[in-house]
N, C-alpha and C positions, 0 to 999 in steps of 0.2 A: 504494500500500500504506500510506503514511503517513497518509492521510486516514481509513483504516479504523479505526485505533486511537485517533483523536481523540475519538470518542464513547464510549469505554470509561472505566471508573472509573480514578482515579489509581493505585490499587493494581495493577490489571491492567497499566497502562502501565509502572509501575516494574518489575514482574516480567518483562515482555517486554524492557525495556531491559537488565536484568541478564542475561537469557538470550542476547540478541544480543551483548552485551559479552563474555561468557565464551566464546561460540563464536568471536568475532573473535580474541580473544587466543589461543585454542587453535589457530587456523589460522595466525596471523601469526608466533608464536614459532618453530615449526619451520622456517618459510620463512626467517626472519631468521637462525637458526642455520646453515642450509644455505648462505645467501649469505655469511655471515661466514667459514665454512670455505673457501669458494672464494677469497675475497679476503684471507685471513689470510697475510701475508707475514712472513718473519722480519726483525726489525728489527736492523740492523747497528749496533753500538755505535761511538762515536767512536774508541775504542781499536782496534777491528777495522778501521776505515777508514784510520787513520793509521799503524799499525805496519807496517814494511817498505816504507813509501812513500818514494820518492826525491824530494829537494828540491834546489834550487840556492840557495846563499846569496847574499844581496844586500849583505852587510856582513861584515867580519872579526869573528870571535867568539873570545874567549879563554876565557870561562867561561859566561856567560849573556847573553842579549839577547832583545828582543821581536821576533817575526817573524810576519808575516801568512800564514796557511795557510787556504785556502778561505774567505777573507773574515773569519776570526776571528784575533785577535791571541793568540799563544801565547808563553810564555816557553820558549825553547829552551836546553837545557843540554848542553854538549859533554862527551862521555864519554871521548874519547881525544885530548886535546891541542888546541891552537889550530887553528882552521879559517879559511880566507881566502875573500874575495869570489870567487864563481864556482865554488867547490868544490861537488861533488855529495856530498850527505849522505843517509843513510838514518835514518829514525826507528826507533830500536831499542826504545823503550818509552814509555809514557805514565804518568807518576807524578803524580797529582793534576792540577794544571793546567800541568805542565811536560812538554815533549817532550824526551826524551833522544835526542840525535843523535850519529851517528858517521860517519866518512868512508866513502864508498862505495868498494868495491874497484874497481880499474880493469877487472877482468874481468867485472863485472856490467853 
């Protein structure tokens, strides 16, 4: 089919090019939207992933310290008094770049 259009004038070739381009776009865009809807997953925020998560402390904490969570260093701030190495804590909130932690209840 490509050879058929080579002997036509440049104006005819340009018009055919635009017609084929517009038809391609009209076919591809709805297909792309359909595929995007199928694969569009809700993105979970960092706050959503970390709040209510239970952690185990590797150092004693009086007020603040750096702690590695999921490969990222966070400043953790104690909400309810000093905590000790080995204590189980829960992330109660994320404020800026700080994780607010509190002691996990024994019943949880």
